C-alpha positions as CSV (number, residue, x, y, z in Angstrom):
1,M,70.7,150.1,131.0
2,I,74.2,150.1,129.5
3,R,76.6,152.4,131.3
4,P,79.7,153.7,129.5
5,T,83.0,152.4,130.8
6,A,85.0,154.8,132.9
7,P,88.0,156.6,131.5
8,G,91.1,154.3,131.7
9,H,89.0,151.2,131.2
10,T,89.1,150.1,127.6
11,P,86.5,147.4,126.8
12,R,88.4,144.2,126.0
13,T,85.9,143.2,123.4
14,T,87.1,146.1,121.2
15,W,90.6,144.9,121.2
16,A,89.5,141.4,120.4
17,L,87.3,142.6,117.5
18,L,90.2,144.7,116.2
19,A,92.5,141.7,116.2
20,V,90.0,139.6,114.3
21,L,89.5,142.4,111.8
22,M,93.2,142.8,111.2
23,L,93.6,139.1,110.6
24,V,90.8,139.1,108.0
25,Q,92.3,142.0,106.2
26,I,95.7,140.4,106.2
27,C,94.1,137.4,104.5
28,Y,92.4,139.5,101.9
29,P,95.3,140.0,99.4
30,L,96.1,136.3,99.7
31,T,92.8,135.2,98.3
32,A,90.8,135.7,95.1
33,G,87.4,135.4,93.5
34,Q,84.4,134.6,95.7
35,T,86.5,134.1,98.8
36,R,87.9,137.6,98.5
37,A,84.3,139.0,98.1
38,R,83.2,137.1,101.2
39,L,86.2,138.5,103.1
40,T,85.2,142.0,102.0
41,V,81.7,141.5,103.5
42,A,83.2,140.0,106.7
43,T,85.6,143.0,107.1
44,V,82.8,145.5,106.8
45,L,80.6,143.6,109.3
46,L,83.5,143.4,111.8
47,G,84.3,147.0,111.3
48,Y,80.7,148.0,111.9
49,L,80.4,146.0,115.1
50,L,83.7,147.4,116.3
51,S,82.8,151.0,115.8
52,T,79.2,150.9,117.0
53,G,80.1,148.6,119.9
54,H,82.9,151.0,121.0
55,A,80.6,154.0,120.8
56,L,78.0,152.1,122.9
57,L,80.5,150.8,125.5
58,T,82.5,154.0,125.9
59,R,79.9,156.8,125.2
60,G,76.6,155.2,125.9
61,P,73.4,154.5,123.9
62,R,72.9,158.1,122.8
63,A,76.2,158.3,121.1
64,A,75.8,154.9,119.5
65,A,72.4,155.8,118.2
66,A,73.6,159.1,116.8
67,L,76.4,157.3,114.9
68,I,73.9,154.8,113.5
69,V,71.4,157.5,112.5
70,T,74.0,159.8,110.8
71,A,76.4,157.3,109.3
72,T,74.3,154.2,108.7
73,G,71.0,155.8,108.0
74,G,72.5,158.7,106.2
75,G,74.9,156.4,104.3
76,F,72.0,154.4,103.0
77,A,70.0,157.5,102.0
78,I,72.9,159.1,100.1
79,E,73.8,155.8,98.4
80,A,70.2,155.2,97.3
81,L,70.0,158.8,96.0
82,G,73.3,158.2,94.2
83,V,72.2,155.0,92.5
84,A,68.8,156.6,91.5
85,T,70.0,160.0,90.3
86,G,73.8,160.0,89.9
87,F,74.1,162.7,92.6
88,P,76.5,163.3,94.3
89,F,78.9,160.4,93.3
90,G,78.2,160.2,89.6
91,S,76.1,157.6,87.8
92,Y,77.1,154.1,89.0
93,D,75.8,150.6,89.6
94,Y,76.6,147.9,92.1
95,S,77.3,144.3,91.1
96,E,75.7,141.3,92.8
97,Q,78.9,140.3,94.6
98,L,78.3,142.1,97.9
99,G,75.1,140.5,99.1
100,P,71.4,141.6,99.2
101,K,70.4,145.0,98.1
102,L,67.7,147.5,98.9
103,A,66.9,150.3,96.4
104,G,69.9,149.1,94.4
105,V,72.3,149.5,97.3
106,P,74.1,146.5,99.0
107,L,73.1,146.5,102.6
108,I,76.7,146.4,103.7
109,I,77.6,149.7,102.1
110,P,76.1,152.0,104.8
111,L,77.9,149.8,107.3
112,A,81.2,150.7,105.7
113,W,80.4,154.4,106.1
114,T,79.8,153.8,109.8
115,W,82.9,151.7,110.3
116,M,85.2,154.5,109.4
117,A,83.2,157.5,110.5
118,W,83.7,156.8,114.2
119,P,87.5,156.4,114.2
120,A,87.8,159.4,111.9
121,W,85.8,161.5,114.3
122,L,87.8,160.4,117.4
123,A,91.1,161.0,115.5
124,A,89.9,164.6,114.8
125,V,88.9,165.1,118.4
126,R,92.3,163.9,119.5
127,L,94.1,166.2,117.1
128,T,92.0,169.3,118.1
129,R,92.3,169.0,121.8
130,G,94.3,171.6,123.7
131,G,94.6,173.9,120.7
132,S,94.4,177.7,120.9
133,A,91.0,177.8,119.0
134,G,88.0,177.6,121.2
135,G,84.2,177.3,120.7
136,A,83.2,177.5,117.1
137,G,86.7,177.6,115.8
138,R,87.6,174.3,117.4
139,A,84.3,172.8,116.2
140,I,85.1,173.8,112.6
141,Q,88.6,172.4,112.8
142,R,87.2,169.1,114.2
143,I,84.6,168.7,111.5
144,A,87.1,169.5,108.7
145,L,89.7,167.0,110.0
146,A,87.1,164.3,110.6
147,A,85.5,164.8,107.2
148,I,88.9,164.7,105.4
149,G,89.8,161.7,107.5
150,L,86.8,159.8,106.4
151,A,86.5,161.0,102.7
152,A,90.3,160.3,102.1
153,W,89.7,156.6,102.9
154,D,87.8,156.4,99.6
155,L,91.0,157.0,97.7
156,F,91.9,153.5,98.8
157,L,88.4,152.0,98.8
158,D,87.0,152.9,95.4
159,P,90.0,151.9,93.3
160,Q,90.2,148.6,95.1
161,M,86.5,147.8,94.8
162,V,86.3,148.9,91.2
163,A,89.3,146.6,90.4
164,E,87.4,143.7,92.0
165,G,84.2,144.5,90.0
166,H,82.0,145.3,93.0
167,W,80.7,148.5,91.3
168,A,81.3,150.6,88.2
169,W,80.6,154.1,86.9
170,R,78.9,154.8,83.6
171,D,80.8,158.1,83.1
172,T,84.4,157.9,84.4
173,T,85.7,161.3,83.4
174,P,87.4,163.4,84.5
175,A,89.4,161.1,86.7
176,L,92.4,161.7,89.0
177,P,95.8,160.8,87.3
178,G,96.4,157.1,87.6
179,L,92.9,156.3,88.9
180,P,90.8,155.7,85.7
181,G,87.3,154.4,86.1
182,I,86.4,156.7,88.9
183,P,85.2,160.3,88.3
184,I,86.5,163.1,90.4
185,N,83.0,164.1,91.5
186,N,82.8,160.8,93.4
187,Y,85.4,162.0,95.8
188,L,83.8,165.4,96.1
189,G,80.5,163.6,96.9
190,W,82.3,161.6,99.6
191,L,83.6,164.8,101.1
192,L,80.2,166.5,101.0
193,F,78.6,163.6,102.8
194,A,81.4,163.3,105.3
195,V,81.0,166.9,106.2
196,L,77.3,166.4,106.8
197,V,77.8,163.4,109.0
198,M,80.4,165.1,111.1
199,I,78.2,168.2,111.5
200,A,75.2,166.1,112.6
201,L,77.1,163.7,114.9
202,R,78.1,166.2,117.7
203,P,74.6,167.7,118.4
204,L,72.9,164.3,118.2
205,A,75.5,162.4,120.3
206,G,76.0,165.0,123.0
207,T,79.2,166.3,124.7
208,A,80.4,162.7,125.5
209,V,81.9,162.6,122.0
210,T,83.9,165.8,122.3
211,T,86.7,164.4,124.4
212,T,89.1,161.4,124.0
213,D,90.9,159.3,126.6
214,S,92.6,155.9,126.9
215,R,89.4,154.1,126.1
216,D,89.7,155.2,122.5
217,A,93.0,153.5,121.9
218,P,91.4,150.7,119.8
219,M,89.7,153.2,117.5
220,L,92.8,155.3,117.0
221,A,94.7,152.1,116.3
222,L,92.0,151.1,113.8
223,Y,92.4,154.4,112.0
224,L,96.2,154.1,111.8
225,W,96.0,150.4,110.8
226,T,93.6,151.2,108.0
227,Y,95.9,153.9,106.7
228,F,99.3,152.1,106.9
229,S,97.9,148.7,105.8
230,S,96.1,150.2,102.9
231,V,99.3,152.0,101.7
232,L,101.2,148.7,101.9
233,A,98.5,146.5,100.4
234,H,97.9,148.8,97.4
235,A,101.6,149.4,96.7
236,V,102.8,145.9,97.1
237,F,100.0,143.3,97.0
238,L,97.1,144.7,94.9
239,D,99.1,146.3,92.1
240,L,97.4,149.7,92.7
241,P,100.4,152.1,93.1
242,A,98.4,155.2,92.1
243,S,95.8,154.7,94.8
244,A,98.6,154.0,97.3
245,G,100.1,157.4,96.4
246,W,96.9,159.4,96.4
247,G,95.6,157.7,99.6
248,S,98.8,158.0,101.5
249,A,99.0,161.8,100.7
250,V,95.4,162.8,101.5
251,M,94.5,160.4,104.3
252,G,97.9,161.1,105.7
253,L,96.7,164.7,106.5
254,T,94.9,163.1,109.4
255,A,96.7,159.9,110.0
256,V,100.3,161.2,110.2
257,P,99.6,163.9,112.7
258,L,97.6,161.4,114.7
259,A,100.5,159.0,114.7
260,V,102.8,161.7,115.9
261,T,100.6,162.6,118.9
262,L,100.7,158.9,119.9
263,L,104.5,158.6,119.9
264,P,106.0,157.6,123.2
265,G,107.4,160.6,125.1
266,R,105.0,163.1,123.6
267,R,104.0,165.7,126.1
268,R,100.6,165.0,127.5
269,S,98.1,167.8,127.3
270,A,95.5,168.7,130.0
271,P,93.2,165.8,130.9
272,E,90.4,165.4,128.4
273,S,87.8,164.7,131.0
274,R,88.0,168.3,132.3
275,R,84.8,170.2,131.9
276,P,84.9,173.1,129.4
277,R,85.1,176.6,131.0
278,A,82.0,178.7,131.1
279,G,81.3,180.4,127.8
280,T,83.0,177.8,125.7
281,S,81.7,174.8,123.8
282,A,83.2,171.9,121.9
């Protein structure tokens, strides 16, 4: 039986996987064609192993299973629905560049949902700890922040993947200014599904996912790396200045406050491992 690591003991494997992931992503804008497509697949696989592995090692099998059921299983279901019906992302098709498909969906796509859902959730937990809101109020704040934190990532992801020809919409209007080729309802669909994932994750995973501690440093680093590296890559290397602007503004609603809480010298709040007082819930 796998036992979660104790607070203060970050699994070394998560830092190692994060380092490899970062290296692969640094290589991405320096390549082109099939090599770049393969790096895309490798990045998603590494990200998936990193997030699910971290959930397993720090929170146990229940939390890891909940993440896989909600984000991986739910991600495949919503993508299959989207390809078949056009709801909720609009009518779109995947190319053949991302590997094998099931029901028209490349198998790596649900893994990408999972990769970013876990750090987005932990970032939201970090940002809502020690606040004045309790019980239902804190839970709503957490779900909202986590959902925005996940859905905002798509402002980087979709423009980049459409530019590479990995998928395309049949009807691309109305679109956000500077982001042609992607209908606005795609982003609303992302937000809808992100909310559903975050609502389901907590009751399925248990109270172990309602606190953060030093074990989560790799996941918070992953979230901030994804944000800042995406802004830089889109603005400088990928010639996608509009997505750099949109992504930096919206994902920054979660990423920037998170970065501030991690600054050296910030006053530490009460220990996260403290049990909630009677009559309250996370």
